[in-house]
PANUTOR-94814 format. One line per field, with one value per residue (C-alpha): residue in three letters; z, x, y; residue number from 1. Coordinates in Angstrom, 1 decimal. Each point is the difference from the previous one (the first is absolute). Example, Ala and Ser with C-alpha at 12.3 -4.5 7.8 and 13.67 -1.06 7.14 Angstrom:
BEGIN
residu <- ALA,SER $
w <- 7.8,-0.7 $
u <- 12.3,1.4 $
v <- -4.5,3.4 $
num <- 1,2 $
//
This chain:
BEGIN
residu <- UNK,UNK,UNK,UNK,UNK,UNK,UNK,UNK,UNK,UNK,UNK,UNK,UNK,UNK,UNK,UNK,UNK,UNK,UNK,UNK,UNK,UNK,UNK,UNK,UNK,UNK,UNK,UNK,UNK,UNK,UNK,UNK,UNK,UNK,UNK,UNK,UNK,UNK,UNK,UNK,UNK,UNK,UNK,UNK,UNK,UNK,UNK,UNK,UNK,UNK,UNK,UNK,UNK,UNK,UNK,UNK,UNK,UNK,UNK,UNK,UNK,UNK,UNK,UNK,UNK,UNK,UNK,UNK,UNK,UNK,UNK,UNK,UNK,UNK,UNK,UNK,UNK,UNK,UNK,UNK,UNK,UNK,UNK,UNK,UNK,UNK,UNK,UNK,UNK,UNK,UNK,UNK,UNK,UNK,UNK,UNK,UNK,UNK,UNK,UNK,UNK,UNK,UNK,UNK,UNK,UNK,UNK,UNK,UNK,UNK,UNK,UNK,UNK,UNK,UNK,UNK,UNK,UNK,UNK,UNK,UNK,UNK,UNK,UNK,UNK,UNK,UNK,UNK,UNK,UNK,UNK,UNK,UNK,UNK,UNK,UNK,UNK,UNK,UNK,UNK,UNK,UNK,UNK,UNK,UNK,UNK,UNK,UNK,UNK,UNK,UNK,UNK,UNK,UNK,UNK,UNK,UNK,UNK,UNK,UNK,UNK,UNK,UNK,UNK,UNK,UNK,UNK,UNK,UNK,UNK,UNK,UNK,UNK,UNK,UNK,UNK,UNK,UNK,UNK,UNK,UNK,UNK,UNK,UNK,UNK,UNK,UNK,UNK,UNK,UNK,UNK,UNK,UNK,UNK,UNK,UNK,UNK,UNK,UNK,UNK,UNK,UNK,UNK,UNK,UNK,UNK,UNK,UNK,UNK,UNK,UNK,UNK,UNK,UNK,UNK,UNK,UNK,UNK,UNK,UNK,UNK,UNK,UNK,UNK,UNK,UNK,UNK,UNK,UNK,UNK,UNK,UNK,UNK,UNK,UNK,UNK,UNK,UNK,UNK,UNK,UNK,UNK,UNK,UNK,UNK,UNK,UNK,UNK,UNK,UNK,UNK,UNK,UNK,UNK,UNK,UNK,UNK,UNK,UNK,UNK,UNK,UNK,UNK,UNK,UNK,UNK,UNK,UNK,UNK,UNK,UNK,UNK,UNK,UNK,UNK,UNK,UNK,UNK,UNK,UNK,UNK,UNK,UNK,UNK,UNK,UNK,UNK,UNK,UNK,UNK,UNK,UNK,UNK,UNK,UNK,UNK,UNK,UNK,UNK,UNK,UNK,UNK,UNK,UNK,UNK,UNK,UNK,UNK,UNK,UNK,UNK,UNK,UNK,UNK,UNK,UNK,UNK,UNK,UNK,UNK,UNK,UNK,UNK,UNK,UNK,UNK,UNK,UNK,UNK,UNK,UNK,UNK,UNK,UNK,UNK,UNK,UNK,UNK,UNK,UNK,UNK,UNK,UNK,UNK,UNK,UNK,UNK,UNK,UNK,UNK,UNK,UNK,UNK,UNK,UNK,UNK,UNK,UNK,UNK,UNK,UNK,UNK,UNK,UNK,UNK,UNK,UNK,UNK,UNK,UNK,UNK,UNK,UNK,UNK,UNK,UNK,UNK,UNK,UNK,UNK,UNK,UNK,UNK,UNK,UNK,UNK,UNK,UNK,UNK,UNK,UNK,UNK,UNK,UNK,UNK,UNK,UNK,UNK,UNK,UNK,UNK,UNK,UNK,UNK,UNK,UNK,UNK,UNK,UNK,UNK,UNK,UNK,UNK,UNK,UNK,UNK,UNK,UNK,UNK,UNK,UNK,UNK,UNK,UNK,UNK,UNK,UNK,UNK,UNK,UNK,UNK,UNK,UNK,UNK,UNK,UNK,UNK,UNK,UNK,UNK,UNK,UNK,UNK,UNK,UNK,UNK,UNK,UNK,UNK,UNK,UNK,UNK,UNK,UNK,UNK,UNK,UNK,UNK,UNK,UNK,UNK,UNK,UNK,UNK,UNK,UNK,UNK,UNK,UNK $
w <- 16.4,-0.6,-3.2,1.8,2.8,-2.4,-1.9,3.3,1.4,-3.1,0.0,3.7,-0.4,-3.0,1.6,3.3,-1.7,-2.5,2.8,2.0,3.0,0.2,-1.1,-2.8,2.2,2.8,-2.6,-1.7,3.3,2.0,-2.7,-1.2,3.6,0.8,-3.0,0.6,3.3,-1.8,-2.3,3.0,-0.6,2.6,1.4,-3.3,-0.3,1.1,-2.7,-2.7,1.1,0.0,-3.4,-1.3,1.6,-1.4,-3.5,0.1,2.0,-3.2,-1.3,3.3,-0.1,-3.6,0.8,3.1,-1.8,-3.2,2.0,1.5,-3.4,-1.9,3.0,0.0,-3.8,0.4,2.8,-2.2,-3.0,-2.4,-1.0,0.0,-3.8,-0.4,2.2,-2.1,-3.2,1.4,1.1,-3.4,-1.5,2.8,1.1,2.6,-2.1,2.0,-3.3,-1.2,3.5,0.1,-3.6,1.0,2.9,-2.3,-2.5,2.8,1.6,-3.3,-0.9,3.4,0.0,-2.7,2.8,0.8,3.7,1.4,3.2,-1.7,-2.5,2.8,2.0,-3.0,-1.2,3.4,0.8,-3.2,-0.1,3.7,0.5,-3.1,1.2,3.5,-1.4,-2.2,2.6,-2.5,0.9,1.1,-0.7,-3.7,0.1,1.7,-2.2,-3.3,1.1,1.0,-3.3,-2.2,1.9,-0.1,-3.8,-0.2,2.6,-2.8,-1.3,-0.2,2.9,2.0,1.4,-1.2,-3.5,1.3,2.4,-2.7,-2.3,2.8,1.1,-3.5,-1.3,-2.7,-1.2,1.6,-3.3,-1.7,2.6,0.2,-3.5,-1.5,3.0,-0.7,-2.1,2.6,2.8,-2.0,-0.2,3.7,0.6,-2.3,1.9,3.2,-1.6,-1.3,3.4,1.6,-2.3,1.0,3.7,-0.4,-1.6,2.9,2.4,-2.2,0.2,3.8,0.7,-3.0,-2.1,1.6,-1.9,1.3,1.0,2.1,1.8,0.6,1.5,2.3,1.1,0.7,2.1,2.0,0.4,1.3,2.4,1.2,0.4,2.0,2.4,0.4,0.7,2.5,1.7,0.3,-2.7,-1.3,-3.6,-2.3,-3.5,-2.2,0.5,-2.3,1.3,-3.4,-2.0,1.8,-3.2,-0.7,-3.2,-1.0,-1.9,-3.2,-1.8,-1.1,0.5,3.5,0.8,-1.2,2.2,2.9,0.0,0.8,2.0,1.9,1.6,-2.2,2.9,2.4,1.8,-1.1,-3.7,-1.5,-3.5,-0.4,0.4,-2.3,-2.8,2.5,1.5,-3.4,-1.2,3.3,-0.4,-3.7,1.0,2.8,-2.2,-2.7,2.6,1.1,-3.6,-0.8,3.4,0.8,3.7,2.0,0.2,3.8,-0.1,-2.8,2.0,3.2,-1.8,-1.8,3.2,1.8,-3.0,-0.6,3.7,0.3,-3.2,0.4,3.8,1.1,3.6,2.3,1.6,-3.5,-0.8,3.2,-0.8,-3.5,1.5,2.6,-2.6,-1.8,3.0,0.0,-3.5,0.6,3.2,-1.6,-3.1,1.6,2.8,-2.7,-1.8,3.1,0.9,-3.5,0.6,2.7,-2.5,-2.8,2.5,1.3,-3.5,-1.3,3.2,0.7,-3.6,-0.6,-3.2,-1.5,0.8,-1.4,-3.2,-0.4,0.6,-2.6,-2.6,0.8,-0.4,-3.6,-2.2,-2.3,-3.0,0.7,-0.8,-3.5,1.5,2.9,-1.1,0.5,3.3,1.2,-0.9,2.0,2.9,0.1,1.4,3.3,0.4,-0.4,2.3,2.8,-0.3,-0.8,-3.5,1.1,1.2,-3.2,-2.6,1.6,1.7,-2.2,-3.5,-0.6,0.9,-2.2,-2.9,0.3,-0.2,-3.0,-1.7,0.1,-2.2,-2.4,1.7,-0.2,3.1,-1.7,-0.1,3.6,1.1,-1.8,1.4,3.5,-0.2,-0.4,3.7,0.8,0.1,2.8,1.6,0.7,2.5,1.8,3.8,-0.5,-2.2,2.2,-2.5,0.4,3.6,-1.2,-2.3,2.6,2.8,-1.9,-1.4,3.5,-1.3,2.0,-1.6,0.1,-1.8,-2.7,-0.3,-0.4,-2.7,-2.1,-0.1,-2.5,-2.3,0.2,-0.8,-3.0,-1.2,0.3,-2.1,-2.6,-0.4,-0.1,-2.7,-2.0,0.2,-1.3,-2.7,-1.3,0.2,2.7,2.4 $
u <- -39.0,1.4,1.6,1.7,1.2,1.3,2.1,1.1,1.1,2.1,1.5,0.8,1.7,2.1,1.0,1.1,2.1,1.6,0.9,1.3,-2.3,-1.1,1.2,-2.0,-1.2,-1.2,-1.7,-1.7,-1.5,-0.6,-1.3,-2.8,-0.9,-0.4,-2.0,-2.2,-0.9,-0.7,-2.4,-1.9,0.7,2.7,-2.0,0.4,3.8,0.7,-2.2,1.6,3.5,-0.8,-1.6,3.1,2.4,-2.0,0.1,3.8,1.0,0.8,2.1,1.9,0.6,1.2,2.4,1.4,0.9,1.0,2.6,1.3,0.1,1.7,2.2,1.3,0.5,2.1,2.0,0.7,1.1,-2.8,0.1,3.7,0.2,-2.6,2.1,3.1,-1.9,-1.2,3.6,1.5,-2.6,0.1,3.6,0.1,-2.0,-3.1,-1.9,0.4,-0.9,-3.3,-0.9,1.0,-2.4,-2.9,0.9,0.4,-3.3,-1.8,1.3,-0.7,-3.5,-0.9,-0.9,-3.0,0.8,1.3,1.4,2.3,1.1,1.0,1.8,2.1,0.7,1.0,2.1,2.0,0.2,0.1,3.7,1.0,-2.0,1.6,3.5,-0.2,-2.0,-2.8,-3.5,-2.1,-3.3,1.1,0.2,-3.4,-1.7,1.4,-0.8,-3.6,-0.7,1.4,-2.0,-3.1,0.0,0.6,-2.8,-2.5,0.9,-3.2,1.3,1.2,-3.5,-1.4,-0.8,-1.7,-2.1,-1.0,-1.0,-2.0,-1.7,-1.2,-0.4,2.7,2.8,3.3,1.9,-2.4,0.9,3.8,1.2,-1.1,1.6,3.4,1.3,-1.0,1.5,3.2,0.1,-0.4,2.7,2.3,-0.7,1.0,3.3,0.6,-0.9,2.4,2.7,-0.5,-0.2,3.2,1.6,-1.0,1.6,3.1,0.2,-0.4,2.5,2.3,1.1,2.2,1.8,-0.1,3.6,-0.7,-2.8,2.3,2.6,-2.7,-0.8,3.7,0.2,-3.0,1.4,3.3,-1.9,-2.0,3.2,1.6,-3.0,0.2,3.7,-0.5,-2.6,2.5,-1.3,3.5,-1.1,2.8,-1.4,-1.9,-3.8,-2.3,-3.3,-1.6,0.9,2.6,2.0,3.4,1.4,1.9,-2.9,2.0,-2.1,-3.5,-1.7,1.5,-1.4,-3.4,0.1,1.3,-2.5,-3.0,-3.0,-0.2,3.0,0.9,1.6,-2.9,-0.7,-3.6,0.8,-1.2,1.6,-0.7,-3.7,-0.1,-2.0,-2.4,-0.7,-0.4,-2.4,-2.0,-0.3,-1.1,-2.5,-1.3,-0.4,-1.7,-2.4,-0.8,-0.8,-2.0,-1.8,0.6,-0.3,-0.7,3.2,0.3,-0.1,2.6,2.4,-0.6,0.9,2.9,1.5,-0.3,1.6,2.9,0.9,-0.1,2.1,2.6,0.3,-0.9,1.3,-2.6,2.5,0.8,-3.7,-0.5,2.9,-1.4,-3.5,1.6,2.0,-3.2,-2.2,0.5,-1.4,-2.8,-1.1,0.2,-2.0,-2.6,-0.5,-0.5,-2.5,-2.1,0.2,-1.2,-2.9,-1.2,0.1,-1.9,-2.4,-1.1,-0.1,-2.3,-1.9,-1.1,-1.0,2.6,1.2,-3.4,-0.9,3.4,-0.5,-3.6,1.0,2.8,-2.4,-2.7,2.3,0.8,-1.7,-2.8,1.9,2.9,-2.3,1.4,3.5,-0.6,3.0,2.3,-1.7,0.4,3.7,0.5,-2.1,2.0,3.0,-1.5,-2.5,2.4,2.4,-2.5,-1.9,0.7,-0.2,-3.0,-1.8,0.7,-0.6,-3.0,-1.5,0.8,0.7,-3.5,-1.6,2.4,-0.6,-3.7,0.3,2.3,-2.4,-2.8,2.2,1.2,3.4,0.6,0.8,3.3,1.2,-1.0,1.8,3.2,-0.1,-0.4,3.4,1.8,0.5,2.0,3.5,-1.3,-2.0,3.0,1.3,-3.4,0.1,-2.7,2.2,1.8,2.8,1.3,0.9,2.1,1.8,0.6,0.7,2.7,1.5,0.0,-1.8,-2.6,-3.4,-0.5,3.2,-1.0,-3.4,1.4,2.4,-2.2,-3.4,0.8,1.9,-2.5,-2.9,1.9,0.6,-3.8,-0.7,2.5,-1.8,-3.4,1.3,1.5,-3.3,-1.9,2.6,-0.3,-3.7,-0.1,-1.8 $
v <- 32.4,-3.5,1.3,2.9,-2.2,-2.6,2.5,1.6,-3.4,-0.8,3.5,-0.2,-3.3,1.2,3.2,-1.6,-2.7,2.4,2.4,-3.0,0.9,-3.6,-3.4,-1.6,-2.8,2.4,2.3,-2.9,-1.1,3.1,2.4,-2.2,-0.9,3.6,0.8,-3.0,1.6,3.4,-1.8,-1.2,-3.7,-0.6,-2.9,-1.8,0.6,-3.6,-1.4,2.2,-1.0,-3.7,0.3,1.8,-2.5,-2.9,1.4,0.7,-3.1,-2.1,2.9,0.2,-3.8,0.2,2.9,-1.8,-3.2,1.8,2.0,-3.2,-1.8,2.8,0.8,-3.5,0.0,3.1,-1.7,-3.0,2.1,-0.4,3.7,0.5,-0.4,2.8,2.2,-0.7,0.7,3.4,0.7,-0.6,2.3,2.7,-0.1,2.9,2.4,1.3,0.7,-3.6,-1.3,1.9,-1.1,-3.6,0.2,0.9,-2.7,-2.7,1.0,-0.1,-3.4,-1.6,1.6,-2.5,-2.4,2.3,0.4,3.3,-1.5,-2.4,2.6,2.4,-2.7,-1.1,3.6,1.4,-3.1,0.4,3.9,1.1,-0.9,2.1,3.0,-0.2,-0.6,3.2,2.0,0.4,1.1,-3.0,1.8,0.1,-3.8,-0.5,2.6,-1.4,-3.6,0.9,1.9,-2.8,-2.6,2.2,0.1,-3.8,-0.5,0.4,-3.5,-2.2,-2.2,3.1,0.7,3.4,-1.2,-3.1,2.1,2.4,-2.9,-1.7,3.2,0.9,-3.5,0.3,-2.2,1.0,-0.4,2.4,2.6,-0.6,-0.8,3.4,1.8,-1.5,3.0,2.5,-2.1,-0.4,3.8,0.2,-2.5,1.8,3.2,-1.7,-1.0,3.5,1.4,-2.4,1.2,3.6,-0.9,-2.0,3.0,2.1,-2.6,0.0,3.8,-0.1,-2.8,0.3,-3.0,-2.5,-2.7,-3.5,0.3,3.0,-1.8,-2.9,2.3,1.4,-3.6,-0.7,3.2,-1.1,-3.5,1.5,2.1,-3.0,-2.0,2.8,0.0,-3.8,0.1,2.8,-2.1,-2.8,-2.2,-0.9,0.3,0.6,-0.6,2.4,0.1,-1.9,1.3,0.6,-3.0,-2.0,0.0,1.4,1.3,3.1,1.5,0.1,-2.5,1.3,-3.4,-0.3,3.5,-1.0,-3.1,1.9,2.8,-2.2,1.2,-3.3,-1.8,-2.9,-1.9,0.2,-3.3,-0.1,-0.5,-3.3,-0.1,-3.8,0.8,3.0,-1.7,-1.6,3.4,1.6,-2.7,0.2,3.8,-0.3,-2.6,2.2,3.0,-2.2,-1.3,3.5,1.1,-3.1,0.2,-3.6,0.8,3.2,2.1,-0.2,-3.8,0.0,2.1,-1.9,-3.3,1.7,1.4,-3.3,-1.9,2.4,0.1,-3.8,-0.7,2.7,-0.1,-3.6,0.7,1.6,2.5,1.3,0.3,2.0,2.2,0.8,0.8,2.2,1.8,1.0,0.5,3.8,0.4,-2.5,1.9,3.4,-0.9,-2.1,2.6,2.7,-2.2,-0.6,3.7,0.8,-2.3,2.5,2.8,-1.9,-1.5,3.4,1.5,-2.7,-0.8,3.6,0.5,2.7,-1.6,-0.3,3.6,1.3,-1.9,1.1,3.6,-0.1,-1.5,2.6,3.0,-0.9,2.6,-1.2,1.3,-2.4,-3.0,-0.7,0.2,-2.4,-2.2,3.0,0.8,-3.6,0.0,3.2,-1.3,-3.2,1.9,1.2,-2.8,-2.9,1.8,0.6,-3.3,-3.6,-1.3,-2.1,3.1,1.9,-2.7,-1.6,3.1,3.0,-1.2,-1.5,3.3,2.0,-2.5,0.3,3.8,-0.4,-2.4,2.6,2.2,-2.7,-0.8,-3.7,-2.2,-1.0,3.6,0.5,-3.1,1.0,3.5,-1.5,-1.6,3.3,0.7,-3.2,1.6,2.3,-2.7,-2.2,2.7,0.2,-0.4,-2.6,-2.3,-2.6,-0.5,3.6,-0.8,-2.8,2.5,2.7,-2.5,-1.9,3.3,1.5,3.1,2.0,-0.4,3.7,0.7,-2.5,1.6,3.6,-1.1,-2.4,1.6,2.7,-2.3,-2.8,2.3,1.4,-3.6,-0.6,3.1,-1.1,-3.3,1.7,2.5,-2.9,-1.9,3.0,0.6,-3.6,0.0,-2.7,2.3 $
num <- 1,2,3,4,5,6,7,8,9,10,11,12,13,14,15,16,17,18,19,20,21,22,23,24,25,26,27,28,29,30,31,32,33,34,35,36,37,38,39,40,41,42,43,44,45,46,47,48,49,50,51,52,53,54,55,56,57,58,59,60,61,62,63,64,65,66,67,68,69,70,71,72,73,74,75,76,77,78,79,80,81,82,83,84,85,86,87,88,89,90,91,92,93,94,95,96,97,98,99,100,101,102,103,104,105,106,107,108,109,110,111,112,113,114,115,116,117,118,119,120,121,122,123,124,125,126,127,128,129,130,131,132,133,134,135,136,137,138,139,140,141,142,143,144,145,146,147,148,149,150,151,152,153,154,155,156,157,158,159,160,161,162,163,164,165,166,167,168,169,170,171,172,173,174,175,176,177,178,179,180,181,182,183,184,185,186,187,188,189,190,191,192,193,194,195,196,197,198,199,200,201,202,203,204,205,206,207,208,209,210,211,212,213,214,215,216,217,218,219,220,221,222,223,224,225,226,227,228,229,230,231,232,233,234,235,236,237,238,239,240,241,242,243,244,245,246,247,248,249,250,251,252,253,254,255,256,257,258,259,260,261,262,263,264,265,266,267,268,269,270,271,272,273,274,275,276,277,278,279,280,281,282,283,284,285,286,287,288,289,290,291,292,293,294,295,296,297,298,299,300,301,302,303,304,305,306,307,308,309,310,311,312,313,314,315,316,317,318,319,320,321,322,323,324,325,326,327,328,329,330,331,332,333,334,335,336,337,338,339,340,341,342,343,344,345,346,347,348,349,350,351,352,353,354,355,356,357,358,359,360,361,362,363,364,365,366,367,368,369,370,371,372,373,374,375,376,377,378,379,380,381,382,383,384,385,386,387,388,389,390,391,392,393,394,395,396,397,398,399,400,401,402,403,404,405,406,407,408,409,410,411,412,413,414,415,416,417,418,419,420,421,422,423,424,425,426,427,428,429,430,431,432,433,434,435,436,437,438,439,440,441,442,443,444,445,446,447,448,449,450,451,452,453,454,455,456,457,458,459,460,461,462,463,464,465,466,467,468,469 $
//
């Protein structure tokens, strides 16, 4: 019964948010609360929620201060050169912009943290997608898949969990998997290319000059409205860049078509190298695990605010500017704590995992690595990485060992589902992604699931082809 109710709860949640019948926060709270009563453990709902909140509180704290930190870094201009580089590559071509999104997300994912990857990627790419009226779910989907492949890095989490659960060395798991993961990453880039072609076909190809003309038209319309309102404005608008120029010089065009206003008052060009060094130091400290990640971001946010905005009113203004994102993301994380708390507290997760292991036919024993790879798709989507790697993987590995399948093969196969896992409603980072991109979680889910699952299968197929799995 718990198995059926567990799957029913997850299915109900996904259907309601994809059909937009409930907001993700409401669904994450109300659906598990209702099913907790169905299970007959309504009296323990409070304990389950507190346990869930306690386990996710460090994550919520990390996201809150990470959003402040990277939000301020965006304000002061740290990522402007990245935007210019993407612009020079992408121009106004939707295909290049989508491919650039995948490349940027993959590069930034080297820090091993999905939340920071999504914050940087969306900050750089969102203005381009809006400017050209491109599909924002393409941006979120491509970023999530690229990050999912890179999430298998030893310091990203899943590999370390698999190594710990099966008492293996993380490098022994990861290094042989590199060829298959590179194939998966290449597939994401190819998929991005075709998704970009589809966007190009839908929107047409604009030259940079045409986009600039559109901007000038919009600026004129804005100026007319201001004059009509009695503003007395007589010059041409400079809403996008604050810079003039006839648009005849290619370099001027590149400088003018910038995603972030180069004349915004929050820029701190004299502190650029300090901010860059601070960010590199912070990411290094994360990778080296010098301090817990929430503590690092708390210290980093306090330091970057103090140095870049020494006056308290300016600091308050920056905090207020990013309060919306902080509240949305932290609220979603604590709502997700209700969902995970009920799943784990009622025992639904354990029963679901045991049922999936039990239904594996006896004849599939020698192919348990393949089975594990396939199971990693739904299981890492419907439960946390901790639940899968510490609860399910050891059981699967023991079943595989009885048929001569090595723990290393099982551990490698367990990594296959990560591109899909990064869009799971139980992953806090995905709420940073959809929140900053202003995309409905249901829309993101409908778009990304099929492509992410296909990416997982490509990695699994490559692993089998290379003899890794």
